[in-house]
C-alpha positions in Angstrom: 49.6 144.8 92.0 49.5 147.5 90.0 51.5 148.1 86.7 51.8 151.4 85.4 52.3 152.5 81.8 53.6 155.9 80.6 53.9 157.9 77.5 57.4 157.2 76.8 56.3 153.6 77.0 54.5 153.8 74.0 57.7 152.5 72.1 58.4 149.8 74.7 58.1 146.0 74.3 58.0 143.9 77.1 56.0 141.5 79.0 55.0 140.6 82.7 55.6 137.2 83.4 52.7 135.6 85.3 54.7 131.8 85.0 52.6 130.5 82.4 50.5 133.5 81.2 52.2 137.1 80.1 50.7 140.6 79.5 52.0 141.9 76.4 52.8 145.4 75.9 50.0 146.4 74.0 47.2 145.5 77.5 48.3 148.9 78.9 47.9 152.6 77.1 50.1 155.4 77.9 49.3 157.4 81.4 47.0 154.1 82.2 47.2 152.4 85.8 46.3 148.5 85.5 45.7 146.5 88.7 46.7 142.3 88.7 44.8 140.0 90.8 46.4 139.0 93.7 47.6 135.4 93.4 50.5 133.4 93.6 50.9 133.7 89.5 53.0 136.9 90.1 56.8 135.8 90.0 58.8 138.7 87.8 58.2 141.4 85.1 60.7 141.4 82.4 61.5 144.3 79.8 63.3 144.9 76.4 63.8 148.3 75.5 63.8 149.0 72.0 63.6 153.0 72.0 63.6 155.6 75.1 61.2 154.1 77.3 59.7 154.2 81.3 57.6 151.8 83.0 57.0 151.5 86.2 55.9 148.2 88.3 54.4 149.4 91.5 53.3 147.1 94.6 50.2 148.0 95.9 50.2 149.8 99.3 48.0 147.0 101.1 49.5 144.2 99.2 50.4 141.1 101.5 52.9 138.4 100.9 51.2 136.0 98.7 51.1 132.4 99.9 51.8 129.5 97.1 48.7 127.7 96.2 47.5 124.3 95.4 49.8 123.5 92.0 47.2 121.3 89.1 49.7 121.7 86.6 46.2 121.9 83.8 44.9 124.6 86.1 47.8 126.7 86.4 48.8 126.6 82.5 45.2 126.3 80.7 42.8 128.4 82.9 43.4 131.7 82.0 42.8 131.0 79.0 41.0 127.9 77.9 38.6 126.9 80.9 35.8 128.2 82.0 34.7 128.5 85.7 32.9 125.5 85.7 35.6 123.3 83.9 38.6 124.6 85.7 36.4 123.9 89.4 36.0 120.0 87.9 39.7 119.3 87.5 40.3 121.0 91.0 37.4 118.5 92.2 39.1 115.5 90.8 42.5 116.5 91.4 42.1 117.2 94.8 40.1 114.6 95.2 37.1 115.9 96.3 35.4 113.0 96.3 37.4 110.6 98.6 34.8 112.8 101.3 31.8 114.0 99.4 31.4 110.6 97.0 30.6 111.2 92.6 30.5 114.3 91.0 28.0 113.9 88.4 29.7 113.5 84.8 33.5 112.9 86.4 34.1 109.4 84.9 38.0 109.2 85.5 39.5 107.8 88.5 40.0 110.9 91.1 44.0 111.9 91.9 44.2 109.4 94.7 46.7 110.5 98.0 49.4 108.6 98.3 48.8 104.7 99.3 50.6 104.9 103.2 50.2 100.8 104.2 54.4 100.5 103.8 55.2 104.2 104.5 57.5 103.1 107.5 59.8 101.7 104.6 60.5 104.6 102.5 59.5 107.9 104.3 61.7 109.9 107.4 60.1 110.2 110.6 60.7 113.8 110.3 59.9 114.5 107.4 56.4 112.8 108.3 56.0 115.1 111.1 57.3 118.4 109.8 54.6 117.7 106.7 51.8 117.1 108.8 52.7 120.3 110.8 53.1 122.7 107.7 52.4 121.0 104.5 52.7 123.8 102.2 56.3 124.9 104.2 57.8 121.4 103.4 56.3 121.5 99.7 54.8 124.4 98.5 52.3 123.2 95.8 51.3 120.4 97.0 47.4 119.0 97.3 47.7 118.3 101.0 45.6 120.4 102.6 46.5 121.8 106.8 44.8 120.0 109.9 45.1 122.3 112.3 43.6 119.8 114.8 46.9 118.0 114.1 49.3 120.5 113.4 48.7 122.6 116.9 48.8 119.4 119.1 52.3 117.8 119.4 51.0 115.1 120.8 48.5 114.3 117.8 51.8 115.0 115.1 53.5 112.3 117.4 50.9 109.7 117.4 50.6 110.2 113.8 54.2 110.2 112.9 54.5 107.2 115.2 51.7 105.5 113.9 52.8 105.9 109.9 56.9 105.3 110.6 57.0 102.4 113.5 59.5 99.5 112.6 60.8 101.5 109.1 64.5 101.9 110.3 64.8 104.7 108.3 68.3 106.1 107.7 69.9 108.4 104.8 72.4 106.8 102.4 75.3 108.2 100.7 74.8 108.5 96.8 77.4 108.4 94.1 79.0 111.5 92.0 79.0 109.3 89.1 75.5 108.4 89.5 74.6 111.8 89.9 75.7 112.8 87.1 74.0 110.1 84.6 70.7 110.9 86.7 70.7 114.3 86.0 71.0 113.5 82.3 68.3 110.8 82.4 65.5 113.3 84.3 66.7 115.6 81.8 66.1 113.5 78.8 64.1 111.0 79.0 60.4 113.0 80.6 60.8 113.9 83.8 61.2 117.2 83.0 58.3 117.3 81.6 56.2 117.9 84.3 58.4 118.8 87.3 60.9 121.2 84.9 64.6 121.6 84.5 65.8 121.3 88.0 69.3 123.0 86.9 70.7 126.4 87.5 68.7 129.3 85.4 72.6 129.7 83.5 72.5 126.4 82.2 68.6 126.4 81.2 69.4 129.7 79.1 72.3 128.3 77.6 70.5 125.1 76.5 67.4 127.4 75.5 69.7 129.4 73.2 70.9 126.3 71.4 67.7 126.0 70.8 67.2 128.9 69.3 67.4 130.3 65.6 70.9 131.4 64.2 72.1 134.5 65.8 71.5 136.7 62.8 68.1 135.7 62.8 67.3 137.0 66.6 68.3 140.4 68.2 71.3 140.6 70.4 70.4 140.1 73.8 70.7 142.3 76.7 73.6 141.9 79.2 73.5 142.5 82.9 76.2 144.4 84.8 78.7 141.5 85.6 78.2 140.8 81.7 75.4 137.8 82.0 72.6 137.0 79.6 69.7 137.4 80.8 67.3 134.6 80.3 64.7 135.7 78.1 61.7 132.9 79.4 60.6 132.0 83.0 62.8 129.6 83.9 60.5 128.0 86.6 56.8 128.3 85.6 54.1 127.9 88.2 52.3 124.9 85.6 55.4 122.1 86.5 54.5 119.8 89.6 56.7 120.5 92.9 59.3 117.7 93.8 59.7 119.7 97.5 62.6 118.4 99.7 63.2 115.1 98.4 66.5 114.2 100.0 64.3 114.7 103.6 61.8 112.6 102.6 63.1 109.2 100.8 66.4 107.4 101.5 67.9 106.2 98.1 66.6 102.9 98.0 63.3 104.2 98.8 63.4 106.3 96.2 64.9 103.7 93.9 61.8 101.9 94.3 59.2 104.5 94.2 61.0 105.2 90.6 60.2 101.5 89.4 56.8 101.3 90.7 55.3 104.5 91.2 51.6 103.4 91.2 51.8 101.1 94.2 52.4 104.7 96.4 49.9 106.5 93.8 47.5 104.5 92.0 45.8 107.0 90.0 48.1 107.6 87.1 49.5 110.8 87.9 52.8 109.9 88.7 53.4 107.1 85.5 56.1 105.0 85.5 58.9 105.7 82.4 60.0 102.3 82.7 63.1 103.4 83.9 65.5 99.9 84.4 67.2 99.3 88.6 69.7 101.5 87.2 68.4 104.0 85.6 65.9 104.2 88.9 69.2 104.5 90.4 70.8 107.2 89.1 67.7 109.6 88.6 67.3 108.7 92.9 70.7 109.9 93.1 70.5 113.3 91.1 67.0 113.7 93.1 68.6 113.3 96.5 72.4 115.2 95.1 71.8 117.3 99.1 72.1 114.8 101.1 74.6 114.6 103.7 76.5 111.6 104.5 79.8 111.1 106.4 82.2 109.6 104.9 82.0 105.5 105.6 84.4 104.1 103.0 88.6 104.0 103.0 90.1 104.3 99.3 93.0 104.2 97.8 94.8 105.4 94.7 97.4 103.6 92.4 98.6 104.9 88.9 99.8 102.6 85.8 98.7 101.4 83.1 97.0 97.3 83.9 95.3 94.3 81.5 93.8 92.7 85.1 93.6 93.9 88.2 96.6 94.5 89.6 98.5 93.0 92.9 97.6 95.7 95.2 99.2 94.3 98.0 102.7 94.9 95.8 101.5 99.2 95.3 102.3 101.8 96.6 99.3 103.8 96.5 99.6 107.4 94.8 96.9 108.8 97.7 94.8 107.5 100.4 91.0 109.2 101.7 87.8 108.5 102.4 84.8 108.8 100.7 80.7 107.8 100.4 80.0 105.2 97.7 82.5 103.2 95.5 83.0 105.2 92.6 85.3 105.7 89.8 85.2 109.3 90.1 87.4 109.3 93.2 90.1 109.1 91.2 92.0 111.9 89.8 92.6 110.7 86.0 89.9 109.2 83.7 92.7 106.8 82.3 95.4 104.0 84.0 94.4 104.1 87.5 93.1 102.0 90.0 91.4 102.1 93.1 90.8 99.8 96.8 87.9 100.2 98.5 88.2 99.4 102.5 85.8 98.7 104.6 82.7 96.8 106.5 79.5 95.6 105.4 77.2 95.1 108.0 74.3 92.5 107.4 71.4 93.3 109.3 69.8 89.6 108.7 71.5 85.9 108.2 70.9 84.5 105.2 72.0 84.6 101.6 73.1 87.4 99.5 73.7 88.7 95.9 76.4 91.0 95.2 76.2 92.8 91.8 79.2 94.9 90.3 78.9 97.1 87.0 82.2 98.2 85.8 84.7 99.5 83.1 86.8 98.4 83.1 87.8 95.7 86.1 86.4 94.9 89.1 86.3 92.3 92.2 84.4 92.0 95.7 85.5 90.2 98.2 84.0 90.1 101.8 86.1 88.3 104.7 88.5 87.8 102.1 86.3 85.5 99.7 85.9 86.1 96.5 82.2 87.5 96.1 81.8 89.0 92.6 84.9 88.8 89.5 84.5 91.0 86.4 87.8 91.8 85.4 89.3 92.7 82.7 89.2 95.1 79.9 85.3 95.8 79.2 82.7 98.3 78.3 80.3 98.5 81.5 79.4 94.6 81.8 77.5 93.8 85.1 78.7 90.6 86.5 76.8 89.3 90.3 77.6 86.7 93.0 75.7 85.3 96.3 77.4 84.6 99.0 76.2 83.7 102.6 76.6 86.4 105.4 76.0 85.9 109.3 74.4 88.9 110.9 76.9 91.1 111.8 79.9 93.1 110.6 82.3 91.6 107.6 85.1 92.7 106.1 84.8 94.3 102.4 87.1 95.1 99.9 86.4 96.2 96.2 89.0 96.8 93.3 89.2 98.4 90.4 91.1 99.3 87.5 90.6 101.8 84.4 92.3 101.5 81.4 91.3 103.6 78.7 87.9 104.3 77.5 85.0 105.3 79.7 85.4 104.5 83.6 81.6 103.4 85.3 81.6 101.4 88.9 78.4 100.5 90.9 78.1 98.2 94.0 75.1 96.8 94.9 73.3 94.5 97.2 70.2 92.5 98.0 69.2 89.6 100.4 66.7 88.2 102.8 64.2 91.5 103.7 66.6 94.0 102.0 65.8 95.4 98.6 68.7 96.1 95.8 70.6 99.0 96.6 73.9 100.5 97.1 76.3 98.4 99.2 77.7 101.8 100.3 74.6 102.2 102.6 75.7 99.0 104.8 79.0 100.0 104.7 81.0 101.8 107.6 84.7 102.5 108.0 84.8 100.4 111.1 83.7 96.8 112.3 81.9 98.4 114.8 78.2 99.6 113.8 77.9 103.4 113.8 75.0 104.5 116.5 73.0 107.1 114.4 70.9 109.2 116.0 67.0 108.8 115.9 65.6 109.7 112.9 61.7 110.3 115.0 59.9 109.3 118.1 62.1 106.6 119.9 60.9 102.9 119.5 57.3 104.2 120.1 55.5 102.4 122.2 52.7 100.1 121.4 50.1 102.6 123.1 51.4 105.6 120.9 50.8 103.5 117.8 47.5 102.3 118.5 46.8 106.4 119.5 48.1 107.0 115.9 46.0 104.5 114.3 43.2 106.2 116.3 43.8 109.7 114.9 44.3 108.4 111.1 40.5 107.4 111.2 39.2 110.2 112.7 41.1 113.3 111.4 39.6 111.5 107.8 42.8 111.1 106.6 41.5 107.2 106.0 39.4 109.1 103.4 42.4 110.4 101.7 44.8 107.9 102.0 44.8 104.0 102.0 46.4 102.5 105.0 46.4 98.6 104.9 44.8 96.1 102.9 41.3 93.9 102.6 39.7 93.6 105.7 42.5 95.7 107.3 42.0 98.8 105.4 41.3 101.8 107.7 38.1 103.6 107.8 37.8 107.2 107.8 35.3 108.3 110.7 34.5 111.6 109.1 31.4 111.8 107.5 31.1 114.1 104.7 27.7 115.7 102.8 27.2 114.8 99.9 28.3 117.5 96.5 24.1 118.3 95.8 24.0 119.1 99.4 27.2 121.5 100.1 26.8 125.0 100.5 29.7 126.7 97.6 30.6 128.9 99.7 30.9 127.0 103.3 33.2 124.5 104.8 36.3 123.8 103.1 35.9 126.6 100.6 34.8 129.1 103.2 37.3 132.1 103.3 37.5 131.1 106.9 37.7 127.5 107.3 35.4 125.9 110.3 37.2 124.3 113.2 37.9 120.6 112.4 38.0 121.0 108.2 41.2 120.4 106.4 42.4 123.9 105.1 43.6 124.0 101.1 45.8 126.0 100.1 43.3 127.8 97.3 43.8 130.9 95.3 40.9 133.1 95.1 40.2 131.5 92.4 40.2 128.3 92.3 37.9 128.7 95.0 35.5 130.7 93.1 36.1 127.9 90.3 35.1 125.1 92.9 32.0 126.8 94.2 31.3 127.4 90.3 31.3 123.5 89.4 29.2 123.3 93.3 27.1 125.9 91.8 26.6 123.8 88.8 26.1 120.4 90.1 22.5 120.0 90.2 22.3 121.0 86.3 25.0 118.5 85.1 24.5 115.4 83.1 25.1 112.1 85.3 26.7 111.4 81.7 29.4 113.4 79.8 30.0 113.5 76.0 33.1 111.2 75.5 34.7 114.5 74.0 34.8 116.1 77.2 35.7 113.1 79.4 39.0 113.1 76.9 40.0 116.3 77.9 39.1 116.0 81.3 41.2 112.9 81.7 44.4 114.8 79.8 43.9 117.9 81.4 44.1 114.7 84.9 46.7 112.8 83.6 49.0 116.1 82.4 49.2 114.9 78.7 49.3 117.9 77.4 52.5 118.5 78.8 53.9 116.4 75.6 51.3 116.2 73.5 48.8 118.6 71.4 45.4 118.0 71.1 43.4 120.3 68.8 44.1 123.9 70.1 45.3 122.9 73.5 48.5 122.1 75.1 51.9 120.7 73.7 55.3 121.6 74.6 55.3 125.0 76.2 58.0 127.5 75.4 59.4 127.6 78.7 60.6 123.4 78.6 61.0 123.5 74.8 65.1 122.7 76.1 64.6 119.7 77.4 62.9 118.0 74.6 65.8 116.0 72.8 66.1 114.0 69.7 69.1 111.9 68.1 68.8 112.8 64.7 68.8 116.6 64.4 68.1 116.5 60.9 64.6 115.4 61.8 63.3 118.7 63.4 61.1 118.8 65.6 59.4 115.9 64.5 62.3 114.2 66.1 62.4 115.5 69.1 58.6 116.6 70.3 55.9 114.0 70.9 53.6 113.6 68.5 50.2 115.8 68.2 47.4 113.8 70.0 44.8 115.6 67.3 42.6 112.7 66.0 44.4 109.7 68.1 41.3 108.0 67.9 41.2 108.1 64.6 44.7 107.0 63.7 45.6 104.7 66.6 43.7 101.2 67.0 42.0 100.5 70.0 44.2 97.9 71.4 47.4 100.2 70.2 45.9 102.8 73.0 45.1 100.2 76.1 48.7 99.4 75.1 50.7 102.5 75.1 48.8 103.7 77.8 49.3 100.1 80.4 52.9 99.5 79.3 54.4 102.9 77.8 56.1 102.8 74.6 59.2 103.4 73.4 58.6 103.5 69.0 60.8 106.4 68.6 63.6 105.5 69.5 65.7 108.7 68.4 63.2 110.5 70.5 64.5 111.0 74.4 61.6 111.5 75.7 59.4 108.6 76.6 55.7 107.4 76.5 55.2 106.8 80.1 53.5 104.0 81.4 49.8 105.3 83.3 48.3 101.8 84.1 45.5 99.8 82.6 42.7 101.5 84.4 43.4 104.7 82.4 43.9 102.6 79.3 40.3 101.2 79.2 39.0 104.9 80.0 40.6 106.3 76.9 40.5 103.0 73.7 36.6 103.4 73.7 36.3 107.4 74.4 39.0 108.3 71.8 37.2 105.8 68.8 34.0 107.9 69.8 35.1 111.0 69.4 37.9 110.8 66.2 36.6 108.4 63.7 36.7 109.6 60.4 36.3 108.1 57.1 36.4 104.6 56.6 37.8 103.3 54.2 36.1 100.5 51.6 37.4 96.8 51.3 40.3 97.1 47.9 39.7 94.4 46.1 42.7 92.8 43.5 42.9 90.4 40.5 46.1 89.5 41.7 46.9 87.2 44.5 48.4 88.1 48.0 51.3 87.3 47.5 51.4 89.3 44.3 49.7 92.3 46.3 52.6 92.0 48.8 55.6 91.7 46.1 54.5 94.7 44.4 54.4 96.3 47.7 58.0 95.6 48.7 58.6 97.0 45.6 57.2 100.3 45.9 58.7 101.1 49.8 62.0 100.2 48.3 64.8 101.9 47.1 63.6 101.8 42.9 60.1 103.7 43.8 59.0 105.5 46.9 62.2 105.0 48.5 60.3 104.6 51.9 63.1 103.1 53.7 65.5 106.3 53.6 63.6 107.7 56.2 62.0 104.5 57.9 63.4 101.9 60.2 62.8 98.1 59.4 63.5 95.8 61.7 66.7 95.3 62.7 67.8 97.2 59.4 68.6 100.8 59.5 66.8 103.6 57.1 69.3 104.6 54.4 68.8 108.1 56.0 67.0 109.4 58.9 65.8 106.7 61.3 62.4 107.6 61.9 59.3 104.7 62.7 59.9 101.2 61.9 57.7 100.2 59.3 57.5 96.5 60.7 55.1 97.8 63.6 53.1 100.6 62.2 49.7 97.9 61.1 50.6 97.1 64.9 49.8 100.6 66.0 47.8 102.2 63.1 44.3 102.0 61.5 44.0 101.0 58.1 41.5 103.8 57.3 43.6 106.0 58.7 46.8 104.8 57.4 44.9 105.4 53.7 44.1 108.9 54.2 47.6 109.8 55.2 49.3 108.5 52.6 47.1 110.0 50.3 48.0 113.1 51.7 50.4 113.6 54.6 50.3 117.5 55.1 46.5 117.4 55.9 47.5 115.3 59.3 50.6 116.5 59.9 51.1 120.2 58.3 55.3 120.5 57.9 56.4 117.1 58.5 58.7 115.9 56.3 56.5 112.7 54.9 56.4 113.1 50.8 53.2 112.8 49.2 53.3 109.9 47.3 50.4 110.3 45.4 50.0 114.2 44.7 47.4 115.0 42.9 45.5 111.6 43.0 48.7 110.2 40.5 51.0 108.2 41.5 54.9 108.6 41.3 55.8 105.1 40.7 52.5 104.2 37.7 54.5 101.1 36.8 53.1 99.0 39.8 49.3 98.2 40.2 48.7 100.4 37.3 49.7 103.8 39.0 46.3 103.6 41.4 47.1 105.2 44.4 43.9 102.9 45.9 45.6 99.6 45.2 49.2 101.5 46.2 48.4 102.0 49.1 46.4 99.4 50.1 49.2 96.9 49.2 51.7 98.8 51.2 48.9 98.5 54.1 48.9 94.3 53.6 53.0 94.0 52.8 53.0 95.5 56.8 50.4 93.1 58.1 53.2 90.8 58.0 54.8 93.0 60.6 58.9 91.7 61.0 57.7 88.1 58.8 57.3 90.8 55.8 60.1 90.1 53.1 63.1 93.2 53.5 62.7 95.8 50.9 65.3 95.6 48.4 68.1 98.7 49.2 68.3 97.3 52.6 70.6 94.8 52.7 73.9 96.7 51.7 76.2 94.5 51.9 74.5 91.8 50.0 76.5 88.9 48.4 73.6 87.5 45.8 74.1 84.1 44.3 73.1 84.3 40.8 72.3 80.9 39.0 74.0 81.4 35.5 73.6 78.5 32.6 72.8 75.7 35.2 71.3 75.7 38.6 72.9 76.3 41.8 72.9 74.5 45.0 73.2 76.3 48.1 73.5 74.2 51.4 73.0 76.1 55.0 70.7 77.1 57.3 67.3 78.8 55.8 64.5 80.4 57.2 61.6 77.8 58.1 63.3 74.5 57.7 65.6 72.5 59.6 69.0 72.5 59.7 69.4 70.2 56.4 67.7 72.6 54.2 69.4 72.5 50.5 68.1 75.5 48.2 68.5 75.1 44.3 68.5 78.0 42.4 67.9 78.0 38.0 68.6 80.5 35.6 64.6 81.2 35.1 64.3 83.0 38.2 62.4 80.5 40.0 63.6 78.3 42.9 62.8 75.7 45.6 64.2 74.8 49.1 63.9 71.0 49.8 64.0 69.9 53.3 66.3 66.6 54.0 64.6 66.1 57.3 60.9 66.3 56.0 61.7 64.6 52.6 59.8 67.2 50.8 60.3 70.6 49.0 59.1 73.5 51.9 59.8 76.6 49.9 59.8 77.8 46.2 59.7 81.1 45.1 60.6 83.6 42.5 63.2 86.6 41.4 66.8 86.8 43.2 68.0 83.2 44.8 69.7 83.8 47.9 72.2 86.2 50.1 74.8 84.6 50.9 76.4 87.7 53.0 74.7 86.6 56.4 76.7 83.0 55.8 79.8 84.0 54.1 80.7 86.7 56.6 81.7 86.7 60.1 80.9 83.9 61.7 77.7 83.6 59.6 74.9 83.1 62.2 71.4 82.7 62.0 68.8 81.0 58.9 68.9 83.0 55.6 65.4 83.9 54.2 65.3 83.5 49.8 66.1 87.1 48.2 63.2 87.1 46.0 60.0 87.3 46.2 56.8 85.3 46.4 57.8 82.9 48.8 55.3 80.1 49.3 55.4 77.5 52.1 54.9 74.2 51.6 53.2 71.2 53.9 55.8 69.6 55.7 56.2 66.1 55.9 56.2 63.0 55.8 55.0 63.1 52.1 53.6 59.8 51.9 51.3 58.2 54.3 49.3 54.6 53.8 45.2 55.4 54.4 42.8 53.2 54.7 40.1 55.2 53.9 39.9 59.1 53.4 38.7 59.3 57.3 42.6 58.7 58.6 44.2 61.8 60.0 47.4 62.0 57.9 50.3 61.4 60.2 52.4 63.7 62.0 55.7 63.9 63.8 59.5 64.0 62.5 59.5 61.5 59.1 62.6 60.1 60.4 60.8 58.3 63.0 58.4 56.5 61.0 61.1 54.7 58.9 62.4 57.8 56.4 65.9 57.8 55.2 67.4 60.2 53.1 69.4 59.0 51.1 71.4 62.2 49.3 70.8 63.6 45.9 72.4 63.4 42.4 72.6 65.5 39.6 72.1 65.2 35.8 74.3 66.2 33.1 72.0 70.0 33.4 73.2 70.2 36.8 69.7 69.2 38.2 69.4 67.4 41.2 66.9 64.5 42.1 66.6 63.9 45.7 66.5 60.0 47.2 65.0 59.4 50.3 63.2 56.1 51.6 60.1 54.8 54.0 60.8 51.3 54.6 60.7 49.2 51.9 59.2 52.5 49.5 62.0 54.0 47.4 61.4 57.3 46.2 63.1 60.0 43.8 61.6 63.7 43.3 63.6 66.5 40.8 61.6 69.9 40.2 62.3 71.5 37.1 61.0 74.9 35.9 58.5 75.3 33.7 57.6 77.9 31.3 54.8 80.6 32.4 53.7 84.4 32.4 54.4 86.2 34.0 57.2 83.9 36.2 57.9 80.7 35.8 56.2 77.7 37.7 57.8 74.4 39.0 57.2 71.0 37.7 57.6 68.1 40.7 57.5 64.8 39.6 58.1 62.0 41.7 59.1 58.3 40.6 57.8 55.8 43.8 59.6 52.2 43.3 58.6 49.5 46.2 59.8 45.3 47.1 55.8 44.9 47.2 53.1 45.8 44.9 51.8 49.4 46.4 48.2 49.6 48.5 46.2 52.6 49.8 49.5 54.7 49.2 48.9 58.5 49.3 50.7 61.8 48.9 50.0 65.3 50.3 50.8 68.1 48.1 49.1 71.1 50.2 47.1 71.5 53.5 44.8 74.7 54.1 41.9 76.5 51.9 41.8 74.5 48.6 39.5 75.5 45.9 39.0 73.6 42.5 38.9 75.6 39.3 38.4 73.8 36.0 41.2 71.2 36.1 43.1 72.3 38.6 43.3 73.3 42.3 44.1 76.9 43.8 45.8 76.7 47.2 47.0 79.8 49.1 47.5 81.6 45.6 49.3 78.7 44.3 47.6 76.8 41.2 48.4 73.2 41.3 47.5 71.1 38.0 48.3 67.0 38.8 49.2 65.6 35.3 49.8 62.4 36.4 47.8 60.3 39.2 44.2 60.9 41.0 43.5 63.8 43.1 41.6 64.3 45.6 40.4 67.1 48.2 39.3 66.4 51.6 38.7 67.7 54.8 40.8 67.1 57.8 39.7 68.9 61.0 40.2 72.3 60.2 41.9 72.4 57.1 41.6 70.9 53.4 44.0 68.4 51.9 45.2 68.0 48.4 45.9 64.3 48.4 46.6 62.2 45.0 46.6 58.4 45.4 49.3 55.8 43.7 48.4 53.3 41.0 47.6 50.2 43.6 49.5 46.9 42.9 52.0 47.9 41.0 55.9 48.2 41.5 57.0 51.5 40.2 54.4 54.8 39.8 55.1 58.3 39.1 53.4 61.4 40.0 53.7 64.4 38.4 51.8 68.0 39.0 53.0 71.7 37.9 53.0 75.0 40.5 52.1 78.0 39.4 51.7 81.3 42.0 
């Protein structure tokens, strides 16, 4: 192809689209003729005229029709400007799976792109498609990596044998798809991430309309041109060449087979090039239906349509249908209304094998399924989309089927599925016929291939080298290739598969001249390649192979391409690109901890609920590959340990104040567990320490713009000075570290102030306030006591002891006083400390004897209630065999927060001997005349205190005086 630039072109602005590349106007000078390499890149040339201009785009007279070539997305997208010939060649070696024949290539450590596993191909593939694909791979699926096999393509007998071997016993047949499912699937495909690799499948007009919705306002852009019929011309190529082609899926898969593939793509494509988006069964069905939307199936279900308003399913036998007809699926879309209608579907379900079957129905509003006049599922009533299932024993053969449905108002939805013996979950319509007799279908391939033909195909599968790339069979049954190829170091770069004219017997790959040249460059360099490559190179190679760059930027490479910008959507427009574009991976090994990298890659993630695009699941092998390499490449400055003078619970309380609405207001943009932010709904704060590294967290909070230019994350410590100087002396390092430690508690972290916007705070004034209800961390017999001195405790009548102590606000009663009041309520204040559970008293013959466990009531403890003194302070009473105990907790003055004095009076009908009280368990240190446990300072005022080691913890015990009927223990708790 040549482009001729003429004098009058000097004031023209335009570009020639070579799919992913553009050639700007400045590329050519007046009168200059520029030749372009013949390849599969050229698609169209688009010019916008700014002034009088004249430009000729001419095809060379000698040019031939350009064939499609192998599509390796990263090669098509980045070869021209970012990859050397050798780098591109190594990428092609991995993605064409050259290693399957030629062994390991030095420095390539990533698992090669394994060809699809064909062990169970008969269950999913159409024999007609298989034969056509074997005969002409590029003709059936342009861009496929599957090479042309002349030895098979030219011999019908070989094609028949291979097809018989791969599809024998499969029983493939087309299945009807639902119009409703197609509609939902179209939305899912273009929203959750499928289109990032496979492109927008909608029409150019729809694509352009969506793009214009993302474009700058009209007053900031030029008025687009219109053609003769007034349509807006696309401003960008709608089909860039770096998209992975889908091919003619409707000719390849049945609906149930494609559903299963979308659910577990790694079973067929184990090397992760087709990752899982963690689609639910319903989502898999909908996306599969959309991809198979061109399937044509004869009507196999009769329906009757009724109009009226009902609250439950009507008696259809008493109604006259408005219309009747036939359809291919149980779909609410059959009705001509959106509200106030009903449908009755009639047909016969053809059961392949006797056994128990489960029928699943999801509907909005009511529905019911009957088989042989027996109700199998009842999903009646007015409700949002709701699923119900039922089981039924069915014999092989035909059974009368009725599906009833009605819609009153709101959304309308109906889907019916079935599963049973050797039958995966699939639409019930796939087994339904209009008549009792099963439909005799035309054979889809070789008619009942003989064992000899299957065996012959098995031989060809090994002889032609198919088994070198494709797995067939497991363990000892797995076939191996009889074709032996040379190692990379012994290959002639200009020979074999890379010859211009490939020798007979070898596979013919659809390579462009440049792809062939890149492979030759990689082969020519094999002798000088290091056996071990640098981690940075390995990370880039892996991201190229797995097409991570379709969504993510790393360094100066990748990110969402302009032609696909519109398919990345978010639910919060105010967040801009941060709310819809997947995050950059520059420095990801510094930002993310190793375990989270493994989790994300092996399981996928959805930590950004506002972002429609999902993080796919690539599999465990890639998780183990990336984690150490990202760490080796990206790790940055180590932040020294930060030491606080205050105990941990006070540090966390300060952090809680910092992130709340009266300080840094992190809660305005960040969710906190189940609590929505007050403004934007950005990442959940309780998940941050699970994902992020402490060093990066420190550096990022100190200067967000340095890590993410343009981010909406504000700088809370500009110039190294805190905007909240009254907390932790205003020192940035202390404040950031405090927030990190606070968030380390994850979902257990106390809710920041400002999120409980409908709180009903109980405030003790004048006298203590007692709150009896379900309290977090206590049994169902918890009793909270609040003091005006803003120090509080919760006593557990199941364990006969105080279990919680805290400062500040007392209790938010909203959880229990609003609506039905479900769940446990946590203390509203700060510095919440958990005291040991009971039993509180025990008889120990020696200090080597373990403290008894179990429920105190099982060892004779009985709660006797509590009494109030004149000031309203409760004294809790309980009995343990012949021992009676009274316990009172009262405030004790202290700075900056008050403490509690705990007083126990123990009475016994018999003299007290060997009786001990346990007041603390964990790590205990004696500091002067007190004991420090978990940030609580305990000072025993009456009683003999002993610290002992028991198992893996310390215990602070107080011995009661022996030989007396009454003893008193008194201690203070300061924290």
